[in-house]
C-alpha positions in Angstrom: -6.3 16.9 1.3 -4.6 16.9 4.7 -6.4 14.7 7.3 -6.7 17.8 9.4 -8.3 19.9 6.7 -12.0 20.5 6.4 -14.6 22.2 4.3 -15.7 25.6 5.5 -17.5 28.9 4.5 -19.6 28.6 1.3 -18.6 25.0 0.6 -19.6 23.8 4.1 -22.9 25.8 3.8 -23.7 24.1 0.5 -22.9 20.7 1.9 -25.3 21.4 4.8 -28.0 22.4 2.3 -28.2 26.0 3.5 -30.1 28.4 1.3 -27.5 30.6 -0.5 -27.4 33.4 -3.0 -26.4 32.4 -6.5 -22.9 33.7 -6.3 -22.1 30.9 -3.7 -24.0 28.2 -5.6 -22.1 28.4 -8.9 -20.1 25.2 -9.9 -17.2 27.3 -10.9 -16.6 28.7 -7.4 -13.5 27.3 -5.7 -13.9 24.9 -2.8 -13.4 26.5 0.6 -10.9 24.3 2.5 -9.8 25.2 6.0 -7.0 24.1 8.2 -6.3 24.8 11.9 -3.8 27.5 12.7 -0.2 26.3 12.4 -1.0 23.8 9.6 0.2 24.4 6.0 -2.7 25.5 3.9 -3.7 23.4 0.9 -2.9 24.8 -2.6 -4.1 24.1 -6.0 -6.6 25.0 -8.7 -10.2 25.2 -7.5 -9.3 25.6 -3.9 -9.7 28.6 -1.7 -7.7 28.0 1.4 -8.4 29.3 4.9 -6.1 29.1 8.0 -8.6 29.2 10.8 -8.5 29.4 14.6 -11.1 26.8 15.4 -12.3 24.7 18.3 -12.1 20.9 17.5 -15.8 20.7 18.4 -16.6 23.0 15.5 -15.4 20.3 13.0 -17.9 17.5 12.4 -18.4 14.7 9.9 -21.1 14.9 7.3 -21.5 12.0 5.0 -17.9 11.1 5.4 -16.6 14.6 4.9 -15.0 16.9 7.5 -16.9 20.1 7.6 -17.5 23.0 10.0 -20.5 22.7 12.2 -23.7 24.5 11.1 -23.4 27.2 13.8 -19.7 27.7 13.0 -20.5 27.8 9.3 -23.1 30.5 9.9 -20.6 32.7 11.7 -18.1 32.2 8.9 -20.7 33.2 6.3 -21.0 36.6 8.0 -17.8 37.7 6.2 -19.3 36.7 2.8 -23.0 37.5 2.9 -25.1 40.6 3.1 -27.4 40.9 6.1 -30.6 39.7 4.5 -28.8 36.6 3.2 -27.3 35.9 6.6 -30.7 36.2 8.3 -32.2 33.8 5.6 -29.6 31.2 6.5 -30.2 31.7 10.2 -33.9 31.3 9.7 -33.3 28.1 7.9 -31.1 26.7 10.6 -33.6 27.2 13.4 -36.7 26.5 11.3 -39.4 25.1 13.7 -40.4 22.4 11.2 -36.9 20.7 11.2 -37.1 17.5 13.1 -34.6 15.5 15.2 -30.9 16.2 14.6 -31.8 18.7 11.9 -33.4 21.0 14.5 -31.2 23.7 15.9 -32.0 26.0 18.8 -31.5 29.7 18.7 -29.3 29.3 21.7 -26.8 27.3 19.6 -26.3 30.3 17.3 -26.1 32.6 20.4 -23.3 30.5 21.9 -21.4 30.5 18.6 -21.7 34.3 18.5 -20.5 34.6 22.1 -17.2 32.8 21.1 -16.8 35.0 18.0 -14.7 37.8 19.7 -12.5 39.8 17.5 -13.3 37.9 14.3 -14.4 39.0 10.8 -18.2 39.3 10.6 -18.9 39.9 14.3 -20.7 43.2 13.6 -22.9 41.5 11.0 -23.8 38.6 13.4 -24.6 41.2 16.1 -27.0 42.9 13.8 -28.6 39.8 12.3 -29.0 37.4 15.2 -31.9 39.4 16.9 -33.7 39.3 13.5 -33.5 35.5 12.9 -36.9 33.8 13.1 -37.8 30.1 13.4 -41.1 30.6 11.5 -39.9 31.6 8.0 -40.6 28.8 5.5 -38.3 29.9 2.6 -35.4 32.1 1.7 -37.6 34.6 -0.3 -39.9 35.0 2.8 -36.9 35.8 4.9 -35.6 38.3 2.4 -39.0 40.0 2.1 -39.2 40.3 5.9 -35.8 42.0 5.9 -36.8 44.4 3.2 -39.9 45.3 5.2 -37.7 46.0 8.3 -35.1 47.9 6.4 -37.8 50.2 5.1 -38.7 51.2 8.6 -42.0 49.4 8.6 -43.3 47.6 11.7 -42.2 44.1 12.7 -44.5 41.5 11.1 -45.8 38.3 12.6 -44.3 35.4 10.6 -46.6 32.5 9.5 -49.1 33.3 12.2 -52.5 31.5 11.8 -55.4 33.9 11.5 -58.9 33.2 12.6 -62.3 34.8 12.2 -64.2 36.3 15.2 -66.0 33.0 15.6 -62.8 31.0 15.6 -62.8 29.6 12.1 -59.4 29.3 10.4 -58.9 32.1 7.9 -55.3 31.9 6.5 -51.7 31.6 7.5 -49.9 34.3 5.6 -46.1 34.6 5.3 -46.1 38.0 7.0 -49.0 39.7 8.8 -49.7 42.8 10.9 -52.9 41.7 12.9 -53.2 45.1 14.6 -53.5 46.8 11.2 -55.2 43.9 9.4 -52.6 43.6 6.6 -51.1 40.5 5.2 -48.3 39.7 2.7 -47.5 36.4 0.9 -44.5 35.6 -1.3 -45.6 33.4 -4.1 -42.9 31.3 -5.8 -43.1 29.4 -9.0 -45.1 26.5 -7.5 -48.0 29.0 -6.8 -48.4 29.3 -10.6 -47.5 25.7 -11.7 -49.3 23.7 -9.0 -53.0 23.7 -9.8 -54.1 22.8 -6.2 -51.9 25.6 -4.8 -53.3 28.0 -7.4 -56.9 27.2 -6.3 -56.0 27.7 -2.7 -54.5 31.1 -3.5 -57.5 32.2 -5.5 -59.8 31.3 -2.6 -57.7 32.8 0.1 -57.6 36.4 -1.2 -61.3 37.1 -1.2 -61.7 35.2 2.1 -59.2 37.6 3.7 -60.7 40.7 2.1 -64.3 39.7 3.1 -63.1 39.7 6.7 -61.5 43.1 6.5 -57.9 42.2 5.7 -55.8 43.9 3.1 -53.7 41.3 1.3 -50.5 41.9 -0.8 -48.8 39.3 -3.0 -45.1 39.3 -3.7 -43.2 37.5 -6.5 -39.7 37.0 -7.7 -39.8 40.4 -9.4 -40.3 42.1 -6.1 -37.1 40.6 -4.8 -35.3 42.3 -7.6 -37.0 45.6 -6.9 -39.1 45.9 -3.8 -39.8 49.7 -3.8 -43.3 49.6 -5.3 -44.4 46.7 -3.1 -43.0 48.4 0.0 -44.7 51.7 -0.9 -48.0 49.8 -1.3 -47.5 48.0 2.0 -46.8 51.3 3.8 -50.1 52.8 2.4 -52.0 49.7 3.6 -50.5 49.9 7.0 -51.3 53.6 7.4 -54.8 52.9 6.2 -55.1 50.3 8.9 -54.0 52.7 11.6 -50.2 52.7 11.7 -48.8 56.1 12.5 -45.1 55.5 12.1 -42.5 53.7 14.2 -43.8 52.0 17.4 -42.2 49.6 19.9 -43.1 46.6 17.7 -40.9 48.0 14.9 -37.7 48.4 17.0 -35.8 45.6 15.2 -36.2 47.6 12.0 -33.5 50.0 13.3 -30.9 47.2 13.2 -32.1 46.2 9.8 -32.2 49.8 8.6 -28.5 50.3 9.4 -27.7 47.6 6.8 -30.1 48.8 4.0 -27.3 49.9 1.7 -25.3 46.7 2.3 -28.4 44.6 1.6 -29.3 46.2 -1.7 -25.9 46.9 -3.2 -24.1 43.8 -2.1 -27.0 41.6 -3.1 -27.0 42.9 -6.6 -23.2 42.8 -7.0 -23.0 39.2 -5.8 -25.6 37.7 -8.0 -28.9 39.0 -6.8 -31.5 36.9 -4.9 -31.3 33.5 -6.6 -30.9 30.3 -4.8 -33.0 27.9 -2.7 -36.6 28.7 -2.6 -36.7 31.6 -5.0 
C-alpha cells in the first residue's frame, strides 16, 4: 500500500471499534483504502479504493495503521449508512462514559460537519447531528430512540435517573418521558443470560409500576419490527397525558423525514445486527 494511503469509510470505522450494521462487519467486504486527490488509487482484489480530498489532520495513526480520524470517518459513513445507524455511531463517539483520549466532544463532530461543504452525505449529517446523544449506552438503544422519533412521538430523556417523591432512587431506564410517566428499556441477550441482571430487571418493573410509571420492554425482535411496540408506546403516552406533538418532540420532524430511508435501507443492508444488539 502506498505510504500516503490510509484506511477510510467502513474499514476505518471498524478499526475504531464503532458500532456498525452487519453489512459493514462482514469479513468478505473489501477493505476501504483512500488516497489524497492526485495520487494513483490502489487496485487489487479485496480493495475498495477512494480518491479523497482530505486535510492532512484528518489522517491519524491507530496501532501503526494510517486511518481517517473518528470525526472524518463519521462524515464519510454518511454516504453508506441510513440515518438511524449514523446516529448510533455518533452516539457512540460522544458517549459520556468514554474516558481520556476516547472521549469526543459534540463540537468535534460539528466542526467536521462545518468543513463538509458540497460532499456526499452532507444532508444526512445535517439531519442526524442534532439527534446525536451522549447518553445512549448501546447501538440498539440509539436505534430504538430513532424509531420513536421517526414515529412522531415526543423526545425521550436518555438514561435519566428517576427518583421517588422522597428522593429514593427508582430506576435509570434507557428512554423515559417523565412528564407522562412512561419508560422504555431495551433488553439485549445479557438481560436473559446474566442471572444478576435478570434479578434486577424482575425487581425494577414492579417498583416502577408501584410508583405510577408505565414500563415497556423492547428486545431484538422489536428492532426487526417496531410497529407493535411503538403503537403500545403511543397508547401509554396518551394515557399519561400526551396530546400529540409538542415542543419537546421537535427533533422528531427531522427523524420523520428519514423514516423510509431508515426502514428500507436498514433491511436491504443487513438489518440491525452489529455491536450491542
